[in-house]
N, C-alpha and C positions, 0 to 999 in steps of 0.2 A: 660802345662797340669795342671789342678787344682787337689788339694788334696781332696780326698773323706773323708767326716766327718762321721766316724762310730759312734761317740758318740752323734750324733744329736738325740734329743727327741722332738717331736711335742708338741705344747701347749695343744692339746687335751689329749695326753698321760700323760703329766705332771699332768693335772687336774684330770684325772681318777686315777692316782697313789696316788695323795694326798687324794682324797676322799676315796679310799680304805684303806689308812692308818688311816683316821679318823673314818671309819665305817667298822671294820673288819667283822662284821656280814653280810655284803653284800656278802661276798664270799660264805657263806652258802646259801643265797638266789639265788646266781648265779648258784650254783650247783643244787639246787632244780628246778630252771627254765630250766636248760639244760635237766634235767631228764624228765620234762614234755613234752618238744618239740622235743628233739633229740635222747635221749638214750632209744630207743624202741627195744624190742626183735624182731628179724626178723624171719618170717616163710618162709623158702626157697620154700616150695611147693606152698604156697599161692602166693608168688612173681612170680613163674613160671607160675601159672594159669593166673595171671593178665597180664603178658607179652604175653602169647599166645592168649589172648583174644583181643589184640589191633587190631584195624581196620586201614589199611593203609590210610593215609590222601591223599586227592586229591592234585594235583600239585597247583591248584588255587581254594581254597575252596569256594570262593564267586560266582563263575560262575558254575551253576548247569549243563550246557550242554558242558562245556569245554572238559572233558575227555570222552565224549560219543563215 
């Protein structure tokens, strides 16, 4: 049985870690970017409205007469 290497770090991870050490201001840009795309306030009622308005998809959407 082979031994699992828990200390393995990929070349990509090494590269990113080195670049982050060279450019610590990237962390701030990373946080700003996350705020733009991911960290959004959620409106529960609006999400419920969207969920209730969904139309069930046909089993095969490319054949218009399949589910008739």
